[in-house]
N, CA and C of each residue as an Amber inpcrd file, in Angstrom:
protein
   255
   0.8540000 123.9340000 143.0680000   1.0320000 123.7720000 144.5270000
   2.2330000 124.5990000 144.9140000   2.0380000 125.4480000 145.9620000
   3.1380000 126.2060000 146.5030000   3.2240000 125.9540000 148.0210000
   4.4300000 126.3520000 148.5930000   4.6220000 126.2440000 149.9820000
   4.9250000 127.7120000 150.5010000   4.3900000 127.9830000 151.6920000
   4.6780000 129.2340000 152.3750000   4.8340000 128.9040000 153.8150000
   5.8100000 129.5260000 154.4380000   6.0780000 129.2900000 155.8610000
   5.9780000 130.5700000 156.6110000   5.2990000 130.5840000 157.7140000
   5.1760000 131.7930000 158.6240000   5.4180000 131.3440000 160.0630000
   5.9870000 132.2510000 160.8000000   6.1860000 131.9980000 162.2730000
   5.4660000 133.0400000 163.0720000   4.8380000 132.5470000 164.1510000
   4.0010000 133.3610000 165.0240000   4.5260000 133.1480000 166.4340000
   4.7760000 134.2410000 167.1350000   5.2510000 134.1530000 168.5340000
   4.0620000 134.4270000 169.5230000   4.0940000 133.7240000 170.6390000
   3.1250000 133.9750000 171.6890000   1.9090000 133.1370000 171.6260000
   1.8860000 132.1750000 170.6820000   0.7280000 131.2460000 170.6700000
   1.3050000 129.8520000 170.7710000   0.4270000 128.8860000 171.0690000
   0.8670000 127.5060000 171.1220000   0.4630000 126.7470000 169.8480000
   0.9980000 125.5890000 169.6200000   0.6370000 124.7830000 168.4770000
  -0.8290000 124.3240000 168.6810000  -1.2410000 124.1230000 169.8550000
  -2.5880000 123.7770000 170.1510000  -3.5930000 124.8160000 169.6830000
  -3.2920000 126.0880000 170.0730000  -4.0810000 127.2410000 169.7300000
  -4.0960000 127.4310000 168.1470000  -2.9180000 127.2750000 167.5410000
  -2.8120000 127.4390000 166.1330000  -3.6950000 126.3490000 165.3800000
  -3.6590000 125.1460000 165.8760000  -4.4380000 124.0790000 165.2860000
  -5.9410000 124.4190000 165.4400000  -6.3630000 124.9880000 166.5230000
  -7.7220000 125.3590000 166.7930000  -8.1240000 126.4530000 165.8400000
  -7.2870000 127.4960000 165.5690000  -7.5740000 128.4870000 164.5870000
  -7.7690000 127.8730000 163.2530000  -6.8740000 126.9170000 162.8210000
  -6.9360000 126.3180000 161.4830000  -8.2140000 125.4770000 161.3810000
  -8.6490000 124.8360000 162.4530000  -9.8880000 124.0640000 162.4480000
 -11.0530000 125.0340000 162.2690000 -11.1200000 126.1650000 162.9310000
 -12.1440000 127.0930000 162.7530000 -12.1740000 127.7610000 161.2290000
 -11.0470000 127.5680000 160.5620000 -10.9320000 128.0670000 159.1460000
 -11.2470000 126.9380000 158.1880000 -11.7780000 125.8160000 158.6660000
 -12.2300000 124.7280000 157.7780000 -11.2790000 123.5690000 157.7530000
 -10.2180000 123.5120000 158.5640000  -9.2530000 122.3730000 158.5840000
  -9.7280000 121.2520000 159.4210000  -9.2290000 120.0250000 159.0440000
  -9.4850000 118.8510000 159.9140000  -8.0920000 118.2420000 160.2250000
  -7.9180000 117.8290000 161.3550000  -6.6590000 117.1760000 161.7580000
  -6.5060000 115.8050000 161.0420000  -5.3040000 115.6700000 160.4900000
  -5.0220000 114.3510000 159.8710000  -3.9210000 113.6230000 160.6560000
  -3.1750000 114.4960000 161.4440000  -2.1240000 114.0220000 162.3830000
  -2.1680000 115.0520000 163.4920000  -1.3660000 114.7950000 164.5790000
  -1.4630000 115.7340000 165.7190000  -1.1260000 117.1990000 165.2860000
  -0.1340000 117.3920000 164.4790000   0.2980000 118.7730000 164.1060000
   0.0610000 118.9630000 162.5820000  -0.8120000 118.2680000 161.9760000
  -1.0480000 118.4320000 160.5250000  -2.5640000 118.5130000 160.3180000
  -2.9600000 119.5980000 159.5810000  -4.3490000 119.8500000 159.2900000
  -4.5130000 120.0520000 157.7870000  -5.6240000 119.5930000 157.3470000
  -5.9650000 119.7910000 155.8640000  -7.3860000 120.3810000 155.7710000
  -7.4440000 121.2760000 154.7430000  -8.7130000 121.8230000 154.3660000
  -8.8260000 121.7080000 152.8430000  -9.8910000 122.3180000 152.3250000
 -10.1450000 122.2480000 150.8710000  -9.0760000 123.0910000 150.1720000
  -8.1510000 122.3120000 149.4840000  -7.1680000 122.9640000 148.6860000
  -5.8990000 123.4260000 149.4300000  -5.7830000 123.0070000 150.7690000
  -4.6050000 123.3880000 151.6340000  -4.2310000 122.2980000 152.5670000
  -3.0140000 122.4150000 153.0230000  -2.4730000 121.5430000 154.0930000
  -1.5800000 122.4280000 154.9620000  -1.6070000 122.2660000 156.2820000
  -0.7270000 123.0340000 157.2080000  -0.0790000 122.1100000 158.2150000
   1.2210000 122.2320000 158.3340000   2.0350000 121.5240000 159.3050000
   2.5810000 122.4770000 160.3080000   2.4150000 122.1360000 161.6310000
   2.8300000 122.9800000 162.7050000   4.0590000 122.3990000 163.4150000
   4.9090000 123.3290000 163.8640000   6.0270000 122.9720000 164.7250000
   6.1400000 124.0420000 165.7890000   6.5330000 123.6670000 166.9650000
   6.5710000 124.6540000 168.1700000   7.9940000 124.6070000 168.6980000
   8.4280000 125.7930000 169.0870000   9.7890000 125.9310000 169.7030000
   9.6940000 127.0820000 170.6990000  10.7560000 127.1880000 171.4970000
  10.8900000 128.2810000 172.4700000  12.0590000 129.1570000 171.9240000
  11.8210000 130.4270000 171.8420000  12.8230000 131.3790000 171.3990000
  13.1210000 132.3770000 172.4740000  14.3440000 132.8590000 172.5110000
  14.7730000 133.7970000 173.5120000  14.7020000 135.2270000 172.8890000
  14.0600000 136.1240000 173.7160000  13.8810000 137.5060000 173.2440000
  14.5510000 138.3400000 174.3310000  15.6660000 138.9450000 174.0000000
  16.3340000 139.7310000 175.0210000  17.0320000 138.7820000 176.0610000
  17.5440000 139.4000000 177.1160000  18.3670000 138.6090000 178.0890000
  17.5180000 137.7070000 178.9820000  16.2010000 137.9680000 179.2110000
  15.5080000 137.2180000 180.1670000  14.0890000 136.7530000 179.7720000
  13.7520000 136.8880000 178.4670000  12.4110000 136.5320000 178.1170000
  12.3820000 135.4090000 177.0870000  11.5490000 134.4550000 177.2710000
  11.3920000 133.3380000 176.3100000   9.9660000 133.3590000 175.8750000
   9.7210000 133.1380000 174.6110000   8.3690000 132.9910000 174.0240000
   8.2390000 131.6930000 173.2240000   6.9890000 131.2220000 173.2220000
   6.7300000 130.1280000 172.3150000   6.5500000 130.6900000 170.9240000
   7.1490000 129.9500000 169.9290000   7.0360000 130.3670000 168.5630000
   6.4760000 129.1340000 167.7530000   5.4610000 129.3660000 167.0590000
   4.8950000 128.3760000 166.2220000   5.1690000 128.6060000 164.7760000
   5.7390000 127.6580000 164.0770000   5.9440000 127.8490000 162.6150000
   4.9190000 127.0070000 161.9180000   4.3220000 127.6110000 160.9090000
   3.2680000 126.9250000 160.1410000   3.7610000 126.8610000 158.6910000
   3.8210000 125.6010000 158.1950000   4.1700000 125.4460000 156.7670000
   2.8780000 125.1720000 156.0480000   2.4920000 126.1470000 155.2560000
   1.2450000 126.0260000 154.4200000   1.6080000 125.4780000 153.0490000
   0.7650000 124.6180000 152.5180000   0.9190000 124.0670000 151.1960000
  -0.4520000 124.1350000 150.5310000  -0.4590000 124.4710000 149.2740000
  -1.7320000 124.5210000 148.5140000  -1.6740000 125.4460000 147.2950000
  -2.8680000 125.6790000 146.7530000  -2.8790000 126.5470000 145.6270000
  -2.7620000 127.9980000 146.0080000  -2.0300000 128.7840000 145.2340000
  -1.7570000 130.2170000 145.6210000  -3.0090000 131.0330000 145.9910000
  -4.0610000 130.8310000 145.2220000  -5.2790000 131.6440000 145.5220000
  -5.9310000 131.2390000 146.8240000  -5.8600000 129.9490000 147.1740000
  -6.3850000 129.3890000 148.4350000  -5.5740000 129.9090000 149.5750000
  -4.2130000 129.7900000 149.4230000  -3.3130000 130.1510000 150.5360000
  -3.3310000 131.6290000 150.9310000  -3.5250000 132.4490000 149.8860000
  -3.4960000 133.9420000 150.1790000  -4.6080000 134.2300000 151.2100000
  -5.7930000 133.7830000 151.0550000  -6.8720000 134.0590000 151.9570000
  -6.6660000 133.3580000 153.2920000  -6.2630000 132.1530000 153.2620000
  -6.0980000 131.3080000 154.4240000  -5.0420000 131.9920000 155.3480000
  -3.8890000 132.3170000 154.8100000  -2.8420000 132.8850000 155.5880000
  -3.2560000 134.2350000 156.1900000  -3.9480000 135.0300000 155.4000000
  -4.4170000 136.3090000 155.9310000  -5.3810000 136.1290000 157.0380000
  -6.3870000 135.2240000 156.9320000  -7.3430000 134.9250000 157.9540000
  -6.6830000 134.3190000 159.2260000  -5.7740000 133.4110000 158.9940000
  -5.0870000 132.7850000 160.0830000  -4.2230000 133.8080000 160.8610000
  -3.5280000 134.6650000 160.1240000  -2.6540000 135.6140000 160.8070000
  -3.4720000 136.6600000 161.6700000  -4.7020000 136.9580000 161.1910000
  -5.5350000 137.9150000 161.9800000  -5.8380000 137.2350000 163.3350000
  -6.0290000 135.9140000 163.3540000  -6.3340000 135.2730000 164.6040000
  -5.0650000 135.0400000 165.4790000  -3.9620000 134.8100000 164.7880000
  -2.6920000 134.4160000 165.4800000  -1.8370000 135.5900000 166.0730000
  -1.9230000 136.7120000 165.3250000  -1.1120000 137.8320000 165.7540000
  -1.9450000 138.7050000 166.7290000  -1.3170000 138.8890000 167.9100000
  -1.9780000 139.6430000 168.9650000  -1.1120000 140.7020000 169.4350000
  -1.6760000 141.8420000 169.8450000  -0.8610000 142.9380000 170.4430000
  -0.4640000 142.6120000 171.8620000   0.7900000 142.9090000 172.1290000
   1.2560000 142.7020000 173.5510000   0.7090000 143.6890000 174.5190000
   0.9000000 143.4330000 175.7780000   0.5320000 144.4540000 176.6900000
   0.1430000 143.9700000 178.0490000
């Protein structure tokens, strides 16, 4: 069992939970989801970027088997990372 933590800016915890549900997760608590061979805990904060911009930042703490997490984190990141514009 390993742990990996990733942060994503510009999405909400609600959206992140939805992405994890679409990847096979089920909510076991408001900000905790579990899937086959993995568990993810979400936390949300506001971060300041530059002098006048604030963004929502979601931190996801993934736990599970290395082989399972590699694919899950890659698939989740594709959904969570968006180009600005």
